[in-house]
N, CA, C, O and CB atoms as a CASP TS submission, in Angstrom:
PFRMAT TS
TARGET T0000
AUTHOR 0000-0000-0000
METHOD Language model
MODEL 1
PARENT N/A
ATOM      1  N   UNK     1       0.841  -1.165   0.000  1.00  0.00           N
ATOM      2  CA  UNK     1       0.000   0.000   0.000  1.00  0.00           C
ATOM      3  C   UNK     1       0.895   1.240   0.000  1.00  0.00           C
ATOM      4  O   UNK     1       1.905   1.290   0.702  1.00  0.00           O
ATOM      5  CB  UNK     1      -0.962  -0.009   1.215  1.00  0.00           C
ATOM      6  N   UNK     2       0.515   2.220  -0.784  1.00  0.00           N
ATOM      7  CA  UNK     2       1.303   3.447  -0.889  1.00  0.00           C
ATOM      8  C   UNK     2       1.086   4.327   0.335  1.00  0.00           C
ATOM      9  O   UNK     2      -0.022   4.412   0.865  1.00  0.00           O
ATOM     10  CB  UNK     2       0.938   4.218  -2.169  1.00  0.00           C
ATOM     11  N   UNK     3       2.146   4.972   0.772  1.00  0.00           N
ATOM     12  CA  UNK     3       2.039   5.892   1.906  1.00  0.00           C
ATOM     13  C   UNK     3       1.424   7.203   1.437  1.00  0.00           C
ATOM     14  O   UNK     3       1.722   7.699   0.351  1.00  0.00           O
ATOM     15  CB  UNK     3       3.428   6.142   2.556  1.00  0.00           C
ATOM     16  N   UNK     4       0.569   7.742   2.274  1.00  0.00           N
ATOM     17  CA  UNK     4      -0.040   9.025   1.941  1.00  0.00           C
ATOM     18  C   UNK     4       0.764  10.143   2.571  1.00  0.00           C
ATOM     19  O   UNK     4       1.182  10.053   3.725  1.00  0.00           O
ATOM     20  CB  UNK     4      -1.509   9.082   2.410  1.00  0.00           C
ATOM     21  N   UNK     5       0.975  11.191   1.804  1.00  0.00           N
ATOM     22  CA  UNK     5       1.696  12.353   2.318  1.00  0.00           C
ATOM     23  C   UNK     5       0.716  13.256   3.052  1.00  0.00           C
ATOM     24  O   UNK     5      -0.407  13.447   2.587  1.00  0.00           O
ATOM     25  CB  UNK     5       2.409  13.126   1.171  1.00  0.00           C
ATOM     26  N   UNK     6       1.114  13.810   4.177  1.00  0.00           N
ATOM     27  CA  UNK     6       0.216  14.729   4.869  1.00  0.00           C
ATOM     28  C   UNK     6       0.046  16.016   4.072  1.00  0.00           C
ATOM     29  O   UNK     6       0.977  16.474   3.410  1.00  0.00           O
ATOM     30  CB  UNK     6       0.744  15.042   6.275  1.00  0.00           C
ATOM     31  N   UNK     7      -1.123  16.581   4.137  1.00  0.00           N
ATOM     32  CA  UNK     7      -1.381  17.850   3.450  1.00  0.00           C
ATOM     33  C   UNK     7      -0.715  18.956   4.256  1.00  0.00           C
ATOM     34  O   UNK     7      -1.019  19.142   5.435  1.00  0.00           O
ATOM     35  CB  UNK     7      -2.926  18.117   3.281  1.00  0.00           C
ATOM     36  N   UNK     8       0.177  19.678   3.630  1.00  0.00           N
ATOM     37  CA  UNK     8       0.919  20.727   4.338  1.00  0.00           C
ATOM     38  C   UNK     8       0.410  22.114   3.997  1.00  0.00           C
ATOM     39  O   UNK     8       1.032  23.110   4.366  1.00  0.00           O
ATOM     40  CB  UNK     8       2.396  20.636   4.012  1.00  0.00           C
ATOM     41  N   UNK     9      -0.684  22.192   3.317  1.00  0.00           N
ATOM     42  CA  UNK     9      -1.223  23.493   2.921  1.00  0.00           C
ATOM     43  C   UNK     9      -1.510  23.482   1.437  1.00  0.00           C
ATOM     44  O   UNK     9      -0.972  22.667   0.688  1.00  0.00           O
ATOM     45  CB  UNK     9      -0.245  24.639   3.278  1.00  0.00           C
ATOM     46  N   UNK    10      -2.341  24.372   1.036  1.00  0.00           N
ATOM     47  CA  UNK    10      -2.773  24.390  -0.351  1.00  0.00           C
ATOM     48  C   UNK    10      -1.885  25.241  -1.235  1.00  0.00           C
ATOM     49  O   UNK    10      -1.948  25.140  -2.461  1.00  0.00           O
ATOM     50  CB  UNK    10      -4.176  24.880  -0.437  1.00  0.00           C
ATOM     51  N   UNK    11      -1.063  26.074  -0.632  1.00  0.00           N
ATOM     52  CA  UNK    11      -0.131  26.876  -1.406  1.00  0.00           C
ATOM     53  C   UNK    11      -0.759  28.132  -1.966  1.00  0.00           C
ATOM     54  O   UNK    11      -1.974  28.321  -1.897  1.00  0.00           O
ATOM     55  CB  UNK    11       0.434  26.066  -2.518  1.00  0.00           C
ATOM     56  N   UNK    12       0.072  28.980  -2.516  1.00  0.00           N
ATOM     57  CA  UNK    12      -0.397  30.264  -3.049  1.00  0.00           C
ATOM     58  C   UNK    12      -0.959  30.107  -4.462  1.00  0.00           C
ATOM     59  O   UNK    12      -0.832  29.052  -5.083  1.00  0.00           O
ATOM     60  CB  UNK    12       0.747  31.289  -3.050  1.00  0.00           C
ATOM     61  N   UNK    13      -1.568  31.157  -4.945  1.00  0.00           N
ATOM     62  CA  UNK    13      -1.987  31.235  -6.341  1.00  0.00           C
ATOM     63  C   UNK    13      -0.720  31.212  -7.188  1.00  0.00           C
ATOM     64  O   UNK    13       0.210  31.978  -6.937  1.00  0.00           O
ATOM     65  CB  UNK    13      -2.853  32.531  -6.624  1.00  0.00           C
ATOM     66  N   UNK    14      -0.681  30.347  -8.177  1.00  0.00           N
ATOM     67  CA  UNK    14       0.496  30.244  -9.048  1.00  0.00           C
ATOM     68  C   UNK    14       0.063  30.196 -10.507  1.00  0.00           C
ATOM     69  O   UNK    14      -0.982  29.640 -10.843  1.00  0.00           O
ATOM     70  CB  UNK    14       1.336  28.990  -8.695  1.00  0.00           C
ATOM     71  N   UNK    15       0.876  30.781 -11.356  1.00  0.00           N
ATOM     72  CA  UNK    15       0.695  30.667 -12.798  1.00  0.00           C
ATOM     73  C   UNK    15       2.061  30.387 -13.397  1.00  0.00           C
ATOM     74  O   UNK    15       3.011  31.133 -13.161  1.00  0.00           O
ATOM     75  CB  UNK    15       0.051  31.965 -13.413  1.00  0.00           C
ATOM     76  N   UNK    16       2.164  29.311 -14.173  1.00  0.00           N
ATOM     77  CA  UNK    16       3.423  28.978 -14.820  1.00  0.00           C
ATOM     78  C   UNK    16       3.179  28.729 -16.300  1.00  0.00           C
ATOM     79  O   UNK    16       2.133  28.213 -16.693  1.00  0.00           O
ATOM     80  CB  UNK    16       4.076  27.745 -14.157  1.00  0.00           C
ATOM     81  N   UNK    17       4.154  29.103 -17.111  1.00  0.00           N
ATOM     82  CA  UNK    17       4.076  28.838 -18.546  1.00  0.00           C
ATOM     83  C   UNK    17       4.601  27.433 -18.783  1.00  0.00           C
ATOM     84  O   UNK    17       5.727  27.104 -18.412  1.00  0.00           O
ATOM     85  CB  UNK    17       4.885  29.896 -19.379  1.00  0.00           C
ATOM     86  N   UNK    18       3.771  26.615 -19.405  1.00  0.00           N
ATOM     87  CA  UNK    18       4.161  25.245 -19.716  1.00  0.00           C
ATOM     88  C   UNK    18       3.736  24.950 -21.152  1.00  0.00           C
ATOM     89  O   UNK    18       2.548  24.932 -21.473  1.00  0.00           O
ATOM     90  CB  UNK    18       3.520  24.223 -18.711  1.00  0.00           C
ATOM     91  N   UNK    19       4.708  24.724 -21.986  1.00  0.00           N
ATOM     92  CA  UNK    19       4.395  24.458 -23.391  1.00  0.00           C
ATOM     93  C   UNK    19       3.794  25.684 -24.041  1.00  0.00           C
ATOM     94  O   UNK    19       4.338  26.784 -23.941  1.00  0.00           O
ATOM     95  CB  UNK    19       3.437  23.271 -23.522  1.00  0.00           C
ATOM     96  N   UNK    20       2.668  25.489 -24.708  1.00  0.00           N
ATOM     97  CA  UNK    20       2.003  26.600 -25.400  1.00  0.00           C
ATOM     98  C   UNK    20       1.048  27.378 -24.514  1.00  0.00           C
ATOM     99  O   UNK    20       0.563  28.437 -24.910  1.00  0.00           O
ATOM    100  CB  UNK    20       1.254  26.083 -26.588  1.00  0.00           C
ATOM    101  N   UNK    21       0.770  26.867 -23.315  1.00  0.00           N
ATOM    102  CA  UNK    21      -0.225  27.503 -22.473  1.00  0.00           C
ATOM    103  C   UNK    21       0.307  27.875 -21.116  1.00  0.00           C
ATOM    104  O   UNK    21       1.510  27.825 -20.860  1.00  0.00           O
ATOM    105  CB  UNK    21      -1.398  26.616 -22.316  1.00  0.00           C
ATOM    106  N   UNK    22      -0.616  28.252 -20.247  1.00  0.00           N
ATOM    107  CA  UNK    22      -0.304  28.649 -18.882  1.00  0.00           C
ATOM    108  C   UNK    22      -1.102  27.755 -17.940  1.00  0.00           C
ATOM    109  O   UNK    22      -2.285  27.503 -18.169  1.00  0.00           O
ATOM    110  CB  UNK    22      -0.625  30.164 -18.637  1.00  0.00           C
ATOM    111  N   UNK    23      -0.456  27.280 -16.889  1.00  0.00           N
ATOM    112  CA  UNK    23      -1.127  26.460 -15.893  1.00  0.00           C
ATOM    113  C   UNK    23      -1.390  27.333 -14.678  1.00  0.00           C
ATOM    114  O   UNK    23      -0.471  27.919 -14.105  1.00  0.00           O
ATOM    115  CB  UNK    23      -0.277  25.200 -15.517  1.00  0.00           C
ATOM    116  N   UNK    24      -2.668  27.412 -14.290  1.00  0.00           N
ATOM    117  CA  UNK    24      -3.103  28.223 -13.161  1.00  0.00           C
ATOM    118  C   UNK    24      -3.442  27.281 -12.016  1.00  0.00           C
ATOM    119  O   UNK    24      -4.246  26.362 -12.178  1.00  0.00           O
ATOM    120  CB  UNK    24      -4.327  29.126 -13.538  1.00  0.00           C
ATOM    121  N   UNK    25      -2.829  27.509 -10.857  1.00  0.00           N
ATOM    122  CA  UNK    25      -3.119  26.729  -9.652  1.00  0.00           C
ATOM    123  C   UNK    25      -3.745  27.686  -8.642  1.00  0.00           C
ATOM    124  O   UNK    25      -3.075  28.557  -8.088  1.00  0.00           O
ATOM    125  CB  UNK    25      -1.813  26.037  -9.068  1.00  0.00           C
ATOM    126  N   UNK    26      -5.041  27.505  -8.418  1.00  0.00           N
ATOM    127  CA  UNK    26      -5.829  28.442  -7.623  1.00  0.00           C
ATOM    128  C   UNK    26      -6.331  27.762  -6.355  1.00  0.00           C
ATOM    129  O   UNK    26      -7.095  26.800  -6.436  1.00  0.00           O
ATOM    130  CB  UNK    26      -7.013  28.992  -8.444  1.00  0.00           C
ATOM    131  N   UNK    27      -5.909  28.250  -5.169  1.00  0.00           N
ATOM    132  CA  UNK    27      -6.428  27.673  -3.919  1.00  0.00           C
ATOM    133  C   UNK    27      -7.937  27.891  -3.839  1.00  0.00           C
ATOM    134  O   UNK    27      -8.432  28.960  -4.195  1.00  0.00           O
ATOM    135  CB  UNK    27      -5.722  28.304  -2.680  1.00  0.00           C
ATOM    136  N   UNK    28      -8.665  26.882  -3.373  1.00  0.00           N
ATOM    137  CA  UNK    28     -10.117  26.999  -3.261  1.00  0.00           C
ATOM    138  C   UNK    28     -10.561  26.820  -1.817  1.00  0.00           C
ATOM    139  O   UNK    28      -9.905  26.147  -1.022  1.00  0.00           O
ATOM    140  CB  UNK    28     -10.811  25.969  -4.158  1.00  0.00           C
ATOM    141  N   UNK    29     -11.675  27.432  -1.506  1.00  0.00           N
ATOM    142  CA  UNK    29     -12.224  27.340  -0.163  1.00  0.00           C
ATOM    143  C   UNK    29     -12.545  25.885   0.161  1.00  0.00           C
ATOM    144  O   UNK    29     -13.110  25.173  -0.669  1.00  0.00           O
ATOM    145  CB  UNK    29     -13.483  28.221  -0.023  1.00  0.00           C
ATOM    146  N   UNK    30     -12.194  25.453   1.339  1.00  0.00           N
ATOM    147  CA  UNK    30     -12.445  24.080   1.746  1.00  0.00           C
ATOM    148  C   UNK    30     -11.247  23.177   1.545  1.00  0.00           C
ATOM    149  O   UNK    30     -11.280  22.006   1.923  1.00  0.00           O
ATOM    150  CB  UNK    30     -13.610  23.534   0.994  1.00  0.00           C
ATOM    151  N   UNK    31     -10.190  23.708   0.954  1.00  0.00           N
ATOM    152  CA  UNK    31      -8.964  22.933   0.767  1.00  0.00           C
ATOM    153  C   UNK    31      -8.755  22.518  -0.675  1.00  0.00           C
ATOM    154  O   UNK    31      -9.697  22.443  -1.463  1.00  0.00           O
ATOM    155  CB  UNK    31      -8.987  21.709   1.642  1.00  0.00           C
ATOM    156  N   UNK    32      -7.538  22.257  -0.993  1.00  0.00           N
ATOM    157  CA  UNK    32      -7.186  21.839  -2.344  1.00  0.00           C
ATOM    158  C   UNK    32      -6.939  23.020  -3.261  1.00  0.00           C
ATOM    159  O   UNK    32      -7.041  24.181  -2.862  1.00  0.00           O
ATOM    160  CB  UNK    32      -8.272  20.969  -2.918  1.00  0.00           C
ATOM    161  N   UNK    33      -6.612  22.693  -4.493  1.00  0.00           N
ATOM    162  CA  UNK    33      -6.381  23.725  -5.499  1.00  0.00           C
ATOM    163  C   UNK    33      -7.030  23.309  -6.801  1.00  0.00           C
ATOM    164  O   UNK    33      -7.028  22.134  -7.168  1.00  0.00           O
ATOM    165  CB  UNK    33      -4.871  23.979  -5.701  1.00  0.00           C
ATOM    166  N   UNK    34      -7.580  24.278  -7.486  1.00  0.00           N
ATOM    167  CA  UNK    34      -8.119  24.087  -8.820  1.00  0.00           C
ATOM    168  C   UNK    34      -6.974  24.311  -9.792  1.00  0.00           C
ATOM    169  O   UNK    34      -6.334  25.362  -9.755  1.00  0.00           O
ATOM    170  CB  UNK    34      -9.326  25.051  -9.108  1.00  0.00           C
ATOM    171  N   UNK    35      -6.705  23.348 -10.660  1.00  0.00           N
ATOM    172  CA  UNK    35      -5.612  23.464 -11.627  1.00  0.00           C
ATOM    173  C   UNK    35      -6.215  23.440 -13.021  1.00  0.00           C
ATOM    174  O   UNK    35      -6.895  22.486 -13.398  1.00  0.00           O
ATOM    175  CB  UNK    35      -4.558  22.316 -11.448  1.00  0.00           C
ATOM    176  N   UNK    36      -5.958  24.508 -13.789  1.00  0.00           N
ATOM    177  CA  UNK    36      -6.459  24.589 -15.159  1.00  0.00           C
ATOM    178  C   UNK    36      -5.344  25.064 -16.083  1.00  0.00           C
ATOM    179  O   UNK    36      -4.419  25.755 -15.656  1.00  0.00           O
ATOM    180  CB  UNK    36      -7.683  25.538 -15.245  1.00  0.00           C
ATOM    181  N   UNK    37      -5.445  24.687 -17.344  1.00  0.00           N
ATOM    182  CA  UNK    37      -4.504  25.169 -18.352  1.00  0.00           C
ATOM    183  C   UNK    37      -5.269  26.063 -19.312  1.00  0.00           C
ATOM    184  O   UNK    37      -6.339  25.694 -19.798  1.00  0.00           O
ATOM    185  CB  UNK    37      -3.811  23.982 -19.111  1.00  0.00           C
ATOM    186  N   UNK    38      -4.720  27.238 -19.582  1.00  0.00           N
ATOM    187  CA  UNK    38      -5.354  28.195 -20.479  1.00  0.00           C
ATOM    188  C   UNK    38      -4.359  28.634 -21.548  1.00  0.00           C
ATOM    189  O   UNK    38      -3.146  28.623 -21.336  1.00  0.00           O
ATOM    190  CB  UNK    38      -5.885  29.417 -19.693  1.00  0.00           C
ATOM    191  N   UNK    39      -4.896  29.018 -22.690  1.00  0.00           N
ATOM    192  CA  UNK    39      -4.059  29.545 -23.766  1.00  0.00           C
ATOM    193  C   UNK    39      -3.753  31.013 -23.483  1.00  0.00           C
ATOM    194  O   UNK    39      -4.308  31.600 -22.554  1.00  0.00           O
ATOM    195  CB  UNK    39      -4.756  29.380 -25.153  1.00  0.00           C
ATOM    196  N   UNK    40      -2.879  31.596 -24.278  1.00  0.00           N
ATOM    197  CA  UNK    40      -2.544  33.015 -24.106  1.00  0.00           C
ATOM    198  C   UNK    40      -3.786  33.883 -24.300  1.00  0.00           C
ATOM    199  O   UNK    40      -3.999  34.834 -23.547  1.00  0.00           O
ATOM    200  CB  UNK    40      -1.434  33.439 -25.100  1.00  0.00           C
ATOM    201  N   UNK    41      -4.605  33.566 -25.301  1.00  0.00           N
ATOM    202  CA  UNK    41      -5.834  34.334 -25.540  1.00  0.00           C
ATOM    203  C   UNK    41      -6.797  34.226 -24.364  1.00  0.00           C
ATOM    204  O   UNK    41      -7.396  35.221 -23.956  1.00  0.00           O
ATOM    205  CB  UNK    41      -6.522  33.855 -26.820  1.00  0.00           C
ATOM    206  N   UNK    42      -6.949  33.022 -23.820  1.00  0.00           N
ATOM    207  CA  UNK    42      -7.827  32.828 -22.669  1.00  0.00           C
ATOM    208  C   UNK    42      -7.304  33.577 -21.448  1.00  0.00           C
ATOM    209  O   UNK    42      -8.086  34.148 -20.688  1.00  0.00           O
ATOM    210  CB  UNK    42      -7.968  31.338 -22.351  1.00  0.00           C
ATOM    211  N   UNK    43      -5.992  33.577 -21.257  1.00  0.00           N
ATOM    212  CA  UNK    43      -5.391  34.293 -20.131  1.00  0.00           C
ATOM    213  C   UNK    43      -5.627  35.798 -20.278  1.00  0.00           C
ATOM    214  O   UNK    43      -5.908  36.482 -19.293  1.00  0.00           O
ATOM    215  CB  UNK    43      -3.873  33.990 -20.037  1.00  0.00           C
ATOM    216  N   UNK    44      -5.516  36.309 -21.490  1.00  0.00           N
ATOM    217  CA  UNK    44      -5.753  37.730 -21.740  1.00  0.00           C
ATOM    218  C   UNK    44      -7.210  38.085 -21.473  1.00  0.00           C
ATOM    219  O   UNK    44      -7.498  39.117 -20.867  1.00  0.00           O
ATOM    220  CB  UNK    44      -5.374  38.095 -23.184  1.00  0.00           C
ATOM    221  N   UNK    45      -8.134  37.230 -21.926  1.00  0.00           N
ATOM    222  CA  UNK    45      -9.559  37.465 -21.678  1.00  0.00           C
ATOM    223  C   UNK    45      -9.861  37.436 -20.181  1.00  0.00           C
ATOM    224  O   UNK    45     -10.645  38.247 -19.689  1.00  0.00           O
ATOM    225  CB  UNK    45     -10.416  36.416 -22.412  1.00  0.00           C
ATOM    226  N   UNK    46      -9.244  36.508 -19.458  1.00  0.00           N
ATOM    227  CA  UNK    46      -9.430  36.423 -18.009  1.00  0.00           C
ATOM    228  C   UNK    46      -8.909  37.685 -17.335  1.00  0.00           C
ATOM    229  O   UNK    46      -9.557  38.221 -16.436  1.00  0.00           O
ATOM    230  CB  UNK    46      -8.719  35.180 -17.440  1.00  0.00           C
ATOM    231  N   UNK    47      -7.752  38.161 -17.759  1.00  0.00           N
ATOM    232  CA  UNK    47      -7.177  39.385 -17.200  1.00  0.00           C
ATOM    233  C   UNK    47      -8.114  40.566 -17.418  1.00  0.00           C
ATOM    234  O   UNK    47      -8.346  41.350 -16.497  1.00  0.00           O
ATOM    235  CB  UNK    47      -5.802  39.674 -17.827  1.00  0.00           C
ATOM    236  N   UNK    48      -8.646  40.700 -18.611  1.00  0.00           N
ATOM    237  CA  UNK    48      -9.545  41.813 -18.930  1.00  0.00           C
ATOM    238  C   UNK    48     -10.837  41.736 -18.108  1.00  0.00           C
ATOM    239  O   UNK    48     -11.315  42.745 -17.590  1.00  0.00           O
ATOM    240  CB  UNK    48      -9.877  41.816 -20.434  1.00  0.00           C
ATOM    241  N   UNK    49     -11.386  40.540 -17.998  1.00  0.00           N
ATOM    242  CA  UNK    49     -12.637  40.345 -17.263  1.00  0.00           C
ATOM    243  C   UNK    49     -12.445  40.634 -15.769  1.00  0.00           C
ATOM    244  O   UNK    49     -13.288  41.284 -15.150  1.00  0.00           O
ATOM    245  CB  UNK    49     -13.156  38.906 -17.464  1.00  0.00           C
ATOM    246  N   UNK    50     -11.339  40.153 -15.193  1.00  0.00           N
ATOM    247  CA  UNK    50     -11.065  40.432 -13.780  1.00  0.00           C
ATOM    248  C   UNK    50     -10.837  41.930 -13.560  1.00  0.00           C
ATOM    249  O   UNK    50     -11.287  42.488 -12.559  1.00  0.00           O
ATOM    250  CB  UNK    50      -9.837  39.628 -13.298  1.00  0.00           C
ATOM    251  N   UNK    51     -10.139  42.575 -14.490  1.00  0.00           N
ATOM    252  CA  UNK    51      -9.909  44.013 -14.391  1.00  0.00           C
ATOM    253  C   UNK    51     -11.210  44.793 -14.373  1.00  0.00           C
ATOM    254  O   UNK    51     -11.363  45.732 -13.591  1.00  0.00           O
ATOM    255  CB  UNK    51      -9.044  44.485 -15.540  1.00  0.00           C
ATOM    256  N   UNK    52     -12.144  44.412 -15.226  1.00  0.00           N
ATOM    257  CA  UNK    52     -13.451  45.071 -15.269  1.00  0.00           C
ATOM    258  C   UNK    52     -14.220  44.854 -13.966  1.00  0.00           C
ATOM    259  O   UNK    52     -14.837  45.783 -13.444  1.00  0.00           O
ATOM    260  CB  UNK    52     -14.272  44.552 -16.459  1.00  0.00           C
ATOM    261  N   UNK    53     -14.183  43.635 -13.447  1.00  0.00           N
ATOM    262  CA  UNK    53     -14.904  43.327 -12.207  1.00  0.00           C
ATOM    263  C   UNK    53     -14.309  44.092 -11.028  1.00  0.00           C
ATOM    264  O   UNK    53     -15.052  44.564 -10.166  1.00  0.00           O
ATOM    265  CB  UNK    53     -14.871  41.813 -11.926  1.00  0.00           C
ATOM    266  N   UNK    54     -12.994  44.222 -10.974  1.00  0.00           N
ATOM    267  CA  UNK    54     -12.335  44.912  -9.870  1.00  0.00           C
ATOM    268  C   UNK    54     -12.528  46.425  -9.937  1.00  0.00           C
ATOM    269  O   UNK    54     -12.447  47.106  -8.915  1.00  0.00           O
ATOM    270  CB  UNK    54     -10.855  44.584  -9.865  1.00  0.00           C
ATOM    271  N   UNK    55     -12.780  46.948 -11.120  1.00  0.00           N
ATOM    272  CA  UNK    55     -12.971  48.383 -11.286  1.00  0.00           C
ATOM    273  C   UNK    55     -14.334  48.853 -10.770  1.00  0.00           C
ATOM    274  O   UNK    55     -14.549  50.049 -10.574  1.00  0.00           O
ATOM    275  CB  UNK    55     -12.820  48.755 -12.748  1.00  0.00           C
ATOM    276  N   UNK    56     -15.238  47.923 -10.555  1.00  0.00           N
ATOM    277  CA  UNK    56     -16.601  48.292 -10.111  1.00  0.00           C
ATOM    278  C   UNK    56     -16.626  48.617  -8.649  1.00  0.00           C
ATOM    279  O   UNK    56     -17.682  48.945  -8.107  1.00  0.00           O
ATOM    280  CB  UNK    56     -17.592  47.170 -10.396  1.00  0.00           C
TER
END
């Protein structure tokens, strides 16, 4: 049986460039992290949308 590693925390928000896209690691409420890969266009659209929401 494989040993389980203790959870030491969910870590910070991270974005890394991998291959043609960007991998976003987003801590979520309740534990864990949401990991998604987005293209450059998707990342730009996300940036614009968040900017608009924060400006309100």
